[in-house]
N, C-alpha and C positions, 0 to 999 in steps of 0.2 A: 612705873612702878611695876614689876612682875606681880601678877596675881599667884594663887597656889597651884592653878593648871600650869602656868608657864613656868613655874619652879619645878613642877613635875616633869615638864619637857626638859628643862636644863639637866637635872638630875639624871635622866634617861640618857640625854646625850653623852655626858661624863661616863655612865656606867658602859656605854657602847665602846667608847674609846678604851677604857680600862681592860675590857674583855678582849679586844683586839691586841693590846699590848701583853696581856697575860697569857694569851695563847693555849686555851684549855684544849682537850679533845674535841674532835669535830662534832661529836654527838652532845656535849655539854655545851658547846659553843652555840650550836643551834636551838639547844633548849633555852638559854638565856635569851638570845635573841627573839625567839618566838614569844617568850613571856613579855619580853619589853614591847614587841609589836602589839600582843593583845591588851596590855595596858595603854598603848597609844589609842587603839580604838576605842577602849573605854573611856579616854579622856575626850575624844573627839564627838562620841555621841552621848556624852554626859551620864554613862551607866556606870552604876556602884557595884563593883563585886562583893558578893557576900563574903563576911570573914572567914566562914566556914570553907569557902573554896580557896581563898588566900591561903589558910593555913595547911588544907590538903595539898595545895600546889608546893608550898613550902617543904612539907615532909616528903613529897615526891621528888623535889629537885635533888633534897640531900641524899636520898638514895639513889638518885641517877648518878651524883658525884663519885659515890663509893663503889656502885656497880658497875660503871662504865669507864672510870678512870683507873681503876685498880687502886695501887697506892702510890700516888704522886709524892714528891717531895714535900715536906711538912709545910713550907711557906706556900707553894702552890696551892697545896690542899686548902688552906685557910682562906687564900685568895678566891678559890673557886667556890667554897662555901658562902664567902661574902657576896660573891657575884650573883649567885642564884638567890640568895636571900633578899639584896637589893631588888632585883627583878620582882620577885614576889611582892615585895612592899608597895612598889609602884603598880601594882594591880587596882589598888584602891586609891581614893582622893588623897592628894598629898597635904596633910594636916601638919601643924608644926612637929609633933611628936613623931609621926611617921616620917617626916623628912630628914629629922636628925637621925633616924635610924639608918636611913639610906645613906646619909654622909658618913656615918660610922662604917658601914660597909664599904664604901668608896675609900676611906682612909685605909682600912683593912687591905683592900685590893692595891692601893698606891704602895703600901709597905711591902706585900708581897712582890710586886713588880720590881722594886728597888732592891730586895734581897734575892733576886734571881741570880744564879752565877754570873750571868753576863747581862747586866740591866740595860734595855733599850732605849732609856730615856737619861737625860742629864739634868743639871741643875735649873735652867730655864723651864723645864716642864714642870719641875717641883715647885718653883716659885709662882708659875701660873695657877697651878692646882691650889696652891694656899690661898690666894686671891679669890678664885672661884669658891673654895670653901667658906671663906669669910664673908663673901657677899651673899651666898645663898643661906648660911646661917642666920645673918641679920634679917633677910627678907622673910624666912620662915617664920620667924618670931616676931615680925613688925605688924602691929595691927593695921587694919585698912584705913583707919581714920588719922592713922600717922604716917602715911605714905610719904616716901622721899623719892627725889628723882633717880635715876639709874646711876647718872655720873657722880652724884654726891654720894652714894653708897659704895661705888668703886673707889672714889677718893678716900674715903674711910677705911677700905681695905687696904690701900696703898700705903696710908699712913703707919700701918703696922708692919708691911712686908719690906718696904724700901729701906727703912733704917736697919732691919735685922740683915738683909742682903748686903747691905753697904759694910757692916760690921764683919760679917764673915769673909767677904771678898777682901777686906783689908788685912785680916788675920791671915789668909793665905797667900797674900801679897808680901807681907812682911815675914812670914815665915814658910816660904815655899816648900821646905823640907816636911812640914806637917802634913802635906797631902799625901794620899795613899797611892797617888799615880807618880810614874818617873817623870822627871821633868826633861828627859830626851824626847826630842821631836823631830823624826826624820820622816822618809817618805812613805806612803801607804802602799803596801804590797798587795797587787790583784792577781798574780799567776799569770798574767798575760803573756803571750807568745812574742810581745813587741816591747822593746826599750828606746823610747825617744825623747831624752830629756831636753835636747834643744827646742823642743815645741812646747815646753812648760816654761811660762814666764814667772808663776808664783806657785810654790807646793803647800798645799793646804792639807793638814794632817789631821789625823782623827785617833782618838784615845779609846776606841773601842777595842774590846778585849778580841783577840784573834785565837788564842788557845792557851790552855795551862798544862804545864809539864809538872808532874809529881814524881818524886823519887823516894822510894821506899826507904824504911831506916835500914842502914848497913849499906845501900848503894851510893858509889860515889857521887859526888856533885860535880859538874864541870866547872872548870876555872873560868874567869871572865874572858880570858883570850880563847876560850873554847867555845863561846856561846854564839855560834853561827848556825842559823837554822836555814838549811838548804831548801830552796823551793824550786825555782826554775833555771834552766841553762840555756843561754842563748849563744849561737855559734856562728850566724852569718852576720857579716860586717858591712855597714854603709857609712863609715865615719863615725858620727856620734849615735848613729841609730844602730840597733842591734835586734836580730829577730832569731827565733829558733826554726830550724828547718824541719818542717812538718811532713815532708813527703816520707813514704813508707821505705824507710832505712833499717836495716837490721841492725840493731845495736846490742852490744853486751849486756846482760842483765847481772846486777851485782844482788839483787834480793834473794834472799834463802827462803826456801818453803818451810823450815822448821826454825825455831830460835835457835842460836848457837850456844854452846855452853858458857856459863859466865866466866870470865877471865879479866885479866887487868887491862885488856885492850878494847873493852866494850863499856858503853854506858847503856844501862837498861832502866827503862822509866815508863809511866802511862801518860797519855796526853789527851786531852779533853779539847776539842775544836768546837768553837760556837757555830760555824756554818762552814760548809763546803763550797765557798763562792764561787771559786774559778775552776774547781775540779783538782787542783794542784794540792798536795798536802807538804807543807813544810814541815820537816824533822830536823833533829840535831845532825849536824854534818859529819860523817854521811852515814845514812841507813844501810842496814844489811838484813833486817827482819822487821815487818809491821803486819799487825793482826788489826783489822777495824771491825766495829760493830757500831750498828745505829738501831736504837730501840730494841735490843736484845736479837737482832737480824746480822748474820755475817755479811760484810761488804767486801767485795774484791778489791784487793789493792793492785794497781798495775804499775809495773817497773817500765818507765818510758826510756830508760838508759841515762847513763851520766848522774845516776842519783836523783833522777826526777821520779816522784811516786804521785799517782793521782787515783781518784775514786770517784764513782758515780754517784749522783744525788746532790742535792744542795743543803741538806740538813746538817746538823751536828754529828761528830765522830767521836767515838771513843777508842782510843789505840794503845796497843802495847807494842813499843819500840825497842829495838835493840841497835844501837849506832856504833859504828867502828871509830876507834881513835885514830886509826891509820888513813894516810892520805889516798885519795881516788887513784886508782891506777888503770882506768879505762883508756888504753892508747888511742890517740888520735885516727880516726878513720879517713881514707883518702876520698869518700865518698861525702863527707861532712866538710863542707867548705875546704876542700883540699887540704884535708889534715890541719883544719883550723889555723890556716895560714891566708887565706884569701882577704884581701883588703878591699875597700872602695875604690871603684874607677875614677879616673881624672882627678888623682891624689895631687894636692899642693906640694910642689917640689920641696918647699921648706920642711914639710913633715917627713920626707924621706931623708933629708940631711939631718934633722933633729933625731929621728929614730936611729940612723946610723951612729951618730955621736954617743947615744945612750948604750947601745948594744954592740959596737965594734970591738972594742976593748975587752969587756969581759968573756972569759972562756966558759962560763957555767951559767944556766939559767938564775940561779941564787944570786950570782955577782950582777947579772943585767937587772934584776929586779931591785938589787940595791942602788944601780945608777938611776933607774927610774924613779925611786923614792926619793932621792937626794933632788931631782930635777923639781918635782911637786913641792918639796919641803923648802926649797930656796929660791924659787922663782917668783915669788909674790902672789901664789894663789891663795884664795880664802873661800871659806865655807859660808855659804848663805842659802836660805830657801826661798830668795826672791831674786833669782839672778836675770830675769828678763829674758826674752826669746834670743837663742844664739843661733846662728845660722848654720854654722858647719863646724867640722873639727878644728879647722884653722882659726877661725874666730875665736873658738875658745881658748885654744893654746897659745895663742899669740897676742889676743887683744882683750878679751872679756875677763880671763883667769878668775872666774867666780863661779859657784854652782855647788851643787849638793852632791850626794854620793853617786849618783848614777852618771852625773858629769865625769867624775874621776874614774869610774870604773870603766866608762865606756871609751874614755881618752887614753886609759893606760893600757887596756887591752889591744886597742889600734896600734899604739906605738910599738907594743911588743911584736905584733904580726909584722908591721912594716920592718922591724929588725930581725925577721926570720925566726922568731920564737913563737911556736902554737900557743894561743890564748883564747880564752873565752870567758863570757861575763856570767856570774852566777847571781840571781836575786833571791831575797828571802826575808830573813830578820836576823838583827843581832842585838844581843843583850836580853832583858827582860828584868822583871820586878820579883826580888827573891824574898821568901817568907821562910826563916830559918826554922820556925816552929812546926809550919805544916809541910816544910820541904818542898815547896812548889816554887816554879818560875812562872811568872804570868807574863805572857807575850802581848803587847797590844799593837794595833795599826802604825801607831807613831813609832815602832821599832822596827818598821820595814828598812831593809838596805840592800845595797849591790856591791859586789866585791869581783876580784879577778882571779882566775886560775891560769897558771902558766905551767906548760910540759916541760919537765926536766928528763931529758933523754938518759942521762946517766943512771938516775936511780928509777926510771920508769914510773913516776909518779908526777901527779899534778900538785904544784906548790900554790897555796892560797897567798894571794896579796891584797891588801886592803889600802888604797891609796888616799882613803879617807883619813887615816891616822895620821898621814904626812901633813894635811892641811887642817885638821881639827883634832889634835890630840887630846883635847878635853873631854871629846866624846868617849874615847876609850878609858879614860880616867873616871868618867862618870860612872860607866858600867862596872869598873873595878870597885868604885865606893859603893855602888848598890848591893854588890854580892858580898860585901863584908859589913855586917851589921854592927860590929864595934866602931864604926866611923860614923853611924846615924847619930844625929842629936836624940836626947833623951826623950823629947816629947814625941818623935816620931817613932820611936821604939814603943812607946807606950799606946800610941794609936795602933800600931801594926800588931802588937799583942793583944790589945783588946778584941780587934777584928777577928784574930786566931781562935780566942775563947769562944767568940760568938759562933764562928763556923764550925769549931769542934764540937761545941754544944749541939748545933743542928744536926751535923752528921751522926752523933751517937743517938739522938731522938729518932732519925730516920731509920738508922740501924736497928733499933729496939723494935720500933713498930714494924719494920720489914720481917725481923725474926717472928714476931707474934703472928703476923699474917701468915707466915709461911709453914708455921707449926701445925701438925695434925690436930691439935685441940681446936684452933680457929677453924680449920676446915670443916670439923665437924659442927661447931656451933654456928657457922655462917648461914647455912639454909634454916636453922632454927630461929636465929635473930631476925633474918628476913621474914620468916613467918610470923613472928611477933609483931614485927613493923606494919605487915598488912593487916594482921588482926586489930591492932590498936588503932589503925586509920579506919577500919571497917566499924569499929565501937563508935569513934568519933562522928563518921557519917551518920550512923543511926540515931545517934544522940542529939545531933544538930537537926536532923530532918524531924525528930520527934518533937524537939522544942519549938521549931518553926510552925509544926502544925497545931501545938498547944499555945501558941502565943497569943496574948489578948489583942482585942481591938486596938487599944491604946498603944500597945508596942507596934502594932503594924502601922498605925497612923505615923508614930515617930519615926520609923524607918521611911516611909513615904515621903515625909517633911524633908529629911536628909537628903534624899535623892533630889528633891525640889530645891533645896539650897544649893547644891552641885551644879545644877543647871542653871540657876540664877546667877552664879559667877561668870558662866560665859557670856552674859548679857548686861555686865556692869551692875547687878544687882545683889552684890554680895552681903551676907549677913554680918553685923559688925560683933566685934569682940565683946562678950558679956550680953549681947542682946537676945532675948527670948525668941522662940518662933512667932509667937503672935506680935510681939512688938516689932519684929521684922516686917511681917505682913502689914501690919498696921501703917509702918513708916512707907512701904513701897505703896499702898493705896492713897496715902497723902500726895506723893509725889508722881502719880500715875500719869501719864500724857494723854490717855483719852479715857471717856466715861467707861467704855467696855472694858479696859484693863482694870479699872477701880473696881467696876461691879464684880468681876471675876475674883479679884484679890480679896475683896470682903467675903465672898462665896467660900473661897479656900479657908479662910480664917474662921469664920463660924463653923463650918462643918469639922474643922480639926479641932476646934474648942469643945464642940459637942461630943465628939469621940472622946477625947482624952480626959475631959474634966466632967462630963455629964453621964458617961456610960451608956451610950447610945449602942443598940444592937450592931453587931459585926458587919451585917449587910450595909451599913452606912459608909463602909469603906469604899464601896463602888462608886458612890457619890463622890468621895473625895479623890479618887483617881480620875474621875472623867472631868472634875473640876480642875485638877492640877495639869492635865494634858491641855484643856483649853487654854489655861493661863500660860503655859510653855508657848502655845501657837501666838498668843497676842504678843508676848516677848519677842519671838521671831519676826513679826510683822513690823 
């Protein structure tokens, strides 16, 4: 059975986890952790913080939130205020009322975490926290004499959580389109320089948001067939394994220094990336202008050639992107895999025969791609995320004939090269989750994809070819349905529209607050308001100090008894609910283990009664203090 002290530790531990997930500014982060550490010291040494200092710390923490963090988003601001408030509450002993206040702060922080643009937690974390909240709320309000075991309390919490979880899971299983997440589950894009699908036995996907693209009103929205987000280009071939040549080769840059004029041949949009995990920036295929910022600082975007963009730093990015609808036209360089024609050494002769049969007849690259497409479509290949380990290209094409997008892109590009057609593999994302009211496309890790580009000498362009469409046409159909909200079930439209209203209201509130804070009036009033806060804090301090100086002997004795009760809880001598201080001391004296403890307990009770009920002079407090210290030493021994 957890005591009030152990409940305080549990609340502090949850608050630390929430602070890490909320990720406030460094100064505020250290301030909250410092307050929690101070509260831990108070619990270890059984020190009771004065309510005055707790209130002053709370006021100072709120001032810190506004002064150091500027104007964060509304949801994060509420979470930071709740975090600082919870840390201040934990400076004092964890009473039932104070514990519920901390739980309320934790609930606000959890809501702020879930309402972040890209929440770092999922449903299991939320369910775990619901169990923890129920468990702590029950123990904070349960009297000591009605103690139950830890497992019984957990079982009672689970009786509420488990049925609710089963019902919710059943709803989303029966109505999968009710989910706000797309049901497509492809590979995870890492931006790595290596693609080796043969070494992957099973693909584990993630639905974490990679980025969100927003198209302003009046800007053209890409069709479902245009939703290829270009990330990395791989040119060196070793069968199923493809790598990007990282040697210092001068490549042609396609990125322009200034945004080109709007025309019918470009897409213009803004893009918010959750994090720049690999350094590679995936944009709509293909980018011709990109302006990046991170926390109001300009970030240099590097054009590595072949439409591959990168930026330094691992934090989130805000980009303004212009993407061309034209095909890539960077001619294959002889210094890069001998013009994108080199293949793996010691190739199985059957692969040469297969490649020649597919590419010998056609006279154009487009016709050759049609032959390769027909081969994958009619030769028994199927799409799976659990293909098992596949040793080499021959095993994949002639025996296994199963895999995901990376297998098919690597194999198709290899066959094209063996047939004398320059080819390369492109990795990035495909599709996304369309919101017609916000005009946003949310792309997740599960939307990661790989496809092929083949060089067409006649047109001087790279032709995009996606072999996954040949073995899993339903994936392309799913993206088309996602982009056409008229095909959504009514309940999914309702859920998506409700989330849009919430997001729009939050954006309007943030914009209104930001406009107020940027106004000249606010800049004039800000130092005045700060001075008023300091003045008010000073008045509170002076009044509290004056009140402490004028406190009666009885009031000081009651405060001293409260500290003694807090220490008694550490040695299994808690005061029961509804028990007066004198009744508590009498019970402790009756159950004392030694005559010394009994006599010291009686002495404390008599002195306390004399001060509180007989109006003894204030100097008698020194006797009560010395007797209380002696009793605590007896408890320790």
